C-alpha positions in Angstrom: 82.6 67.6 115.6 81.1 69.7 112.8 81.4 73.2 114.0 80.3 76.4 112.4 81.1 80.0 113.5 78.4 82.4 112.3 80.0 85.6 111.2 78.2 88.8 110.1 79.1 92.4 109.5 80.4 94.1 112.7 81.5 91.0 114.6 84.3 91.5 117.1 87.3 89.8 115.6 88.5 87.9 118.6 85.0 86.7 119.4 85.1 84.6 116.2 88.9 83.9 115.7 89.7 83.0 119.4 87.2 80.1 119.4 88.2 79.3 115.8 91.8 78.8 116.6 91.1 76.8 119.8 88.6 74.5 118.3 90.7 73.9 115.1 93.8 73.3 117.2 91.6 70.8 119.2 90.8 68.8 116.1 87.3 70.1 115.4 86.1 70.6 111.8 85.5 74.3 111.9 84.1 76.7 109.3 83.3 80.4 109.2 79.8 80.7 107.8 77.2 83.4 106.9 73.5 83.5 106.5 72.5 84.3 103.9 75.4 83.5 101.7 78.0 86.4 101.5 81.3 86.8 99.7 82.8 88.7 102.6 82.0 90.4 105.8 83.6 93.4 107.5 84.5 93.1 111.1 84.0 95.8 113.8 87.4 97.2 113.1 87.3 96.9 109.4 89.1 93.6 108.7 87.6 91.8 105.7 86.9 88.1 106.2 86.0 85.6 103.4 83.7 82.9 104.9 84.1 79.3 104.0 80.5 78.8 103.1 76.9 79.5 104.0 75.5 78.2 107.3 74.6 74.6 106.9 71.7 72.4 108.2 74.1 69.9 109.8 76.2 71.8 112.4 76.6 70.0 115.7 78.1 73.1 117.4 77.1 76.6 116.3 79.3 79.4 117.7 77.7 82.9 117.7 80.2 85.8 118.1 79.2 89.2 119.3 80.3 92.8 118.6 78.6 96.1 118.5 76.0 96.2 121.2 76.6 98.8 123.8 76.8 101.9 121.5 74.1 100.5 119.1 76.2 100.8 115.9 74.8 100.2 112.5 76.7 96.9 112.1 77.0 94.2 114.7 74.9 92.2 117.2 72.5 95.1 117.9 71.9 95.7 114.2 71.4 91.9 113.6 68.8 91.6 116.4 67.0 94.6 114.9 67.2 93.1 111.5 65.7 89.9 112.8 67.2 87.4 110.3 69.8 85.5 112.4 67.9 84.9 115.7 65.3 82.6 114.2 68.0 80.8 112.2 70.0 80.2 115.3 66.8 78.8 117.0 66.1 76.6 114.0 69.7 75.1 114.2 69.2 74.5 118.0 65.8 72.8 117.3 67.6 70.6 114.8 70.1 69.4 117.5 73.0 71.8 117.4 74.6 72.9 120.6 74.8 76.7 120.6 77.8 78.6 122.0 77.8 82.4 122.2 80.7 84.8 122.9 80.2 88.2 124.4 77.2 90.0 122.9 76.5 87.1 120.7 74.2 86.1 123.6 71.7 88.7 122.4 71.3 87.0 119.1 70.6 83.7 121.0 68.3 85.5 123.4 66.4 87.2 120.6 65.8 83.7 119.1 64.0 82.8 122.4 66.6 80.3 123.5 67.6 82.0 126.7 64.2 82.7 128.2 64.6 82.1 132.0 67.9 80.4 131.4 71.3 81.1 132.9 73.8 82.9 130.7 76.5 85.6 130.6 77.6 88.3 128.2 80.0 91.3 128.3 80.0 92.9 131.7 78.8 96.2 130.2 75.7 94.7 128.8 74.4 92.3 131.5 71.5 94.5 132.5 70.3 94.5 128.9 70.5 90.7 128.8 68.7 90.4 132.1 65.9 92.7 130.7 65.3 90.1 128.0 64.3 87.6 130.6 67.7 85.9 131.0 69.0 84.7 134.4 72.4 86.4 134.2 75.3 84.7 136.1 77.3 87.8 136.7 80.5 86.3 138.3 80.9 83.6 135.6 83.3 83.7 132.7 81.5 80.8 131.0 78.0 79.5 131.6 77.3 76.0 130.6 73.6 75.1 130.5 74.0 71.9 128.5 72.7 72.6 125.0 73.6 76.3 125.3 76.9 77.7 126.5 77.6 81.4 126.8 80.8 83.4 127.5 81.4 86.9 128.8 83.6 89.5 127.1 85.9 89.0 124.2 88.8 86.9 125.6 86.4 84.6 127.4 85.7 82.9 124.0 89.0 81.2 124.5 87.9 79.7 127.7 84.5 78.7 126.2 86.2 76.9 123.4 88.7 75.2 125.7 85.9 74.1 127.9 84.2 72.5 124.8 87.4 70.8 123.9 87.7 69.4 127.3 84.1 68.1 127.3 84.6 66.5 123.9 88.2 65.3 124.1 89.2 65.4 127.7 91.1 67.7 130.1 94.6 66.8 128.7 93.5 67.7 125.2 92.2 71.1 126.4 95.3 71.8 128.5 97.5 70.9 125.4 95.6 73.5 123.3 95.9 76.1 126.1 99.6 75.5 126.2 100.0 75.7 122.5 98.3 79.1 122.4 100.0 80.2 125.6 96.8 80.9 127.5 96.2 80.4 131.1 92.7 79.0 131.5 90.2 80.9 133.6 88.0 78.2 135.1 85.1 80.4 136.3 82.6 78.0 134.6 79.1 77.9 135.9 77.1 74.7 135.6 73.7 73.7 137.1 74.1 71.7 140.3 73.3 68.1 139.6 70.3 66.8 141.5 
């Protein structure tokens, strides 16, 4: 599955690299991408990351990491929502058929693109009130919320469980359990899904 992880200045490192490792280990074709094109980005804690390429038009899965919301820093999810460039691009990729997956405060970029209006989602526990104020139906006790074409995960390490859940959906339970064993991670299966009718 063509998978792109959208990185930007101020991302939380584990929000991007946790899913990256899980999805790559699970056999997904994963790339770190930027929009617009950038030679490098600086993470929340100052690590420098060189992206693979610019965001493409063809991603089947677009992962949106978070970072930098609660304290409103000049770089991170808060700054990107204020800048207003990434939310409509995420919405465009969704309209073109990409499944969107957010980690932690990456949900705010998805919400700012209008994709979470009235829909169930989760973000970092410290920011759920802000997400709810954007018209999102926050599922507070979930680690991962799967609403089909959009999947969201709570704080930082929940990105591992989000990615393992996606591996399970695409390749089966055994494949996901194998990846979890490889990275020595005990899965947290607080996954919320709509009740089938």
